[in-house]
N, C-alpha and C positions, 0 to 999 in steps of 0.2 A: 533394590540399593541406597541407602541415604548418599546423596552428594551433596557439597556446602550451597552457600548460592552465588550465583555467579556473578565475578565484583570488577570482570575488566575483558572487555572486550576489540576484537580486533576487526576490522573494515580495511578491508581491501576493496578498493575505487572511492573516489569520492566526488563524483556527479553529484546530481541532485538527491536521489534517493540516499547515497554512502553520506553525506554530507548532514542531511536533515537527521539519518538516525546518527550519528555521530552529537548534533546537538542536542535531542535530545537523553542519551545516555550521559553522558559531560551532566546533563540538571535533574537526572535521578541520581547523581552521584557516586555512576559507574567511572572507572579509569578507560578511556580509549584511549588506542595504539592503531595508527593508520596510516595505510602506506597507497602512495598511487605512481606509476611514470609518467606523470606531467611533469613538465619541471615548474611549470608553478602550482602544481596541486596544490603545495601545503596552506602558499598566501589564499588561494581562493579559499579553503576547509577557513583560517582560522577566520576570514573576513565572514562566513554566510553563518558561521558560528554566534560570530559575535552582533550579526543582523540577528538572529533567531532570539536570543540573551533575552531582552526585554520583553516579549512578548512569554519567553518561557517562567522568567521571572514572576508573571503577572498571575500566571497558572501556577506557579509556586514552584520554588525547588525544594530539592530532600534534602536532609543532611549531609552539609561534607560536600556539596555538587558546587562546580568550580573547571573556570574554563583554562585554567592550570593543569587540569588532569590529563588533557586532551595532550597528544606525543605521538611525533610525525617519523617515523620513519621509511627512509629510500630501498631498504635492500626487504622484498615479501617474508625472508628465515630470521628479522628482529623483528620484523608487523608481529606475527604469529605465534612467535614464543609462547606457550601459558597464557593463551587467550582463551576469549571464549566464541567465540562467532565468526562467521566466515563470511565467503564473500557475495558485489554486488551484480559485477558483470557478469552476461552470459556468455562470450565472446572466450573462446579457450578455459570454456568451464573443465571437463574433464583434464585438461592438462593441469589449472591450476588443482583440481581436486587430490591428482595423484599425486602433486606435492603436499599440499597439506596429509592428505596422510598417513606420507612418509615421516612430518615434521610434527605433527602431536600428539599430545598423547594421547588415550583411547576411552577418555573419557568426558573429553574437550568436544562438547560438541559444535558442528561446521552447519551453518547458514547459509541459502540463498535466496533472492528475494528476486528470482527468473521467474516469468511468465512467461517464455516462451522452451525453454526447456523442459523433458520433465525430469524431477528431480532419480526415478529409476535409470532413464540413458546417468545424469550424470553420474551417480554414484560407481556404474560401474569399472570407474577410473579409483575406484578405492578395492584392494584385493582384503585389505588388511581391519577398514573396521567399518564397511559401510554401513551401514544399523546406526551411525552417530548422521548423518546427512541426512537436511531436513528440506525443506523451502517454509519461508519466516516468508509471507508478501506481503509489504503494507501497501499502504492507497495513499497518495501525493498529496499536500507533503505528512511523511513520517511523523514528524517533532508536536502535528498538530493531530490529524485525523488517527482515533482509536483502532480504525481495525487492521489487522494479524490476522492472512489464512493459513494457516499453518496446513500444511502437504505434503507423507512422507512417501517416500520411492518403495518397490515392492521389497529392501532391504535393508528398512526401518523400518528401528522396533519402537514398540508401543511405547518405552522407555524414555525413550527422546521425546516423544511429541509429544509422550507427561511432562517430563522438564521443561519442553519448552515454553507453554502450556505457563508452567508456573512461574517461567524466567517472564514473558513476555504481560502477564495477566499483570507480576508484581512491581509492575512499570507504568498501568495504570491502562493497559492494553487491552482491547477486545478484542481475545482470541475467537475464531470459527474453525473446525477444522474440518477437511474434504474425507468424503468415503472413501476415496476412488482420485485416483488423476484423471485429469480434463484439461486441455491444452486452454490455456488464458483463465481456466480455477473457476472461481463464480463471482467476483464482482465485477471484472473486466469485464466479464463476460455479460452481464445484465445492462453492462454500463452501452455493450456493443450494441444491444436487442436494441437499447431505446436510440442509442445512435444513429443506424441501420432505418426508423423509421423518422429519425428527425431529417436526415437526408431525403430521403421516398417525397416528405412535405415537403423539404424546401424548394428540390429539381421539379415535381408536379407544379409548382407553383400554389399548394394551399394554400403556406403560410409564411410567414418572411424569417430571415435568422433569426432576427429580433426579436418576432413573437413566437421565436420556437423559442427559444431562450427563456424566455419571459413565463411562456406559461409549464416550462418547466417548474421554475426558479420560484415563479411564485403561485406555484396550483403543488403538485403533488408530490416537488421534492418539499414543500415545506413537511408537507404529514413526516416523507421519511424521515425527516431528519430528527423524528418525535418516536416511529415506532415503523417497520416492516409496513409489508406491501400486504402480506396476509395475515396480520395481526391487523390492519386496517380493514381490510373487507370484512374480518369478524366484526369488530364494530361498524361498518355500514351493510351488514344482515341487520340492523336490530337486536330485537330481544330476540332473536330466532339462534341469533351469532355467524357462523359461519356457515351450517348447515341448510340455514335462509336464503343465505347469501350465492350459495347455489342454487339451490329452489328457482332465486330468483334472475340471476341474473349468469348461466351459465349456457344460454342459448345466445346473448347479445354479447356477448365476450366472445364464444369460441364464433360466431356469425365473422364478426370484426376481425380476427386470426386468417379467416379466409383469405380476405383483401388486404392483410398488412404488403410494405411493397419489400421488394429486395432489391433498392438498388444498388449499380456500378457509377465508382469514384470517375468518372471520365473527366477527361481535360474542364469540358464548357460545369460539369455542376464542382467543381474544385475549384475554380473562378470563380463564381457563383457563389460558393460560400465564403471566401476569401475575404471577399467582399462584404458582401454583409455581415462577416465577422471584425472587420477593419469598422464597416459604420457605427457596427455599436461600441466598439471603442473609444470612439472617437476620438481620439489622437491622444487617447489616456494613453501611456508607457506600461510595457510586462510591469513593471517596478510597481506603479501607482497602483496597475489592476494585482497581483498580489497582496500589496498591502489591504487592497482590503479586502479581494479575500479572505484576507488572515484574522485581520481585523473582525468579520463577521463568526466566522467559524470561530475564534475567539468565546464568542458571545453567548452561542450557541453550546459551545459546551459549559459553559458555565450553567449556564442556563439548566441541560439536563445535570448536571454534577448536581446543582441544589435540590435536584428532581428526586 
């Protein structure tokens, strides 16, 4: 079935992720209607969009992009009518999805960015059209990081995933499709695996917090910003590629796997990591650190776009 292009998006919940999505959708020339129960939600959302706008302008606005295309509606029913996207919050997802299933036309996609509940569980609350519900999980901050993980539930249709991929890809995002549901999806699980070993190494006094961060960001992290680990190991195999890499490194790698740590986040480890992070931050504010992160991310995105 052919569907018209998605031009209007509803954002339910305007926390960090919802606000970042709002800024991106506006920059891509879409109409955005947002809703949130917090009394100061509209002011915070508009301030966040204003803060992000210069960076989005630098990256390039779509024709018709404007912050004036943002509308805030206190009532959920008013926000979602004729909208094309869905909730961000995990709490009360089933209750919310049940309402959306009744309110929205059958052709309207309902997306969640949840990494906690699976879509198979959430869409049980949608007796009418569970097939149009899916997970569209971003990486923070969504207005800059291209990745979107697409995950269907047991009742999600292939057409829904195809439409979602076309929508996100059309915004310049990089979509990946999960073939099955797993807790945390894929990118967070990969990040968690690295974090577990960082915690272990810090706990065992192998390395300081600051040096652990430097080892990642100035070493493999730089390469990962260009290619994924498997493609990089293909290059690491030399002329023989990934097959030669397996021949040469299967033994060492699997021996390291056998001694990777499985730390518990005890009060002592938490205090140790917190102290190390604060030392590394060196009295810089969260806002200052976010500015550095986003500035350097933009530089990398420009390099990748040029390549």
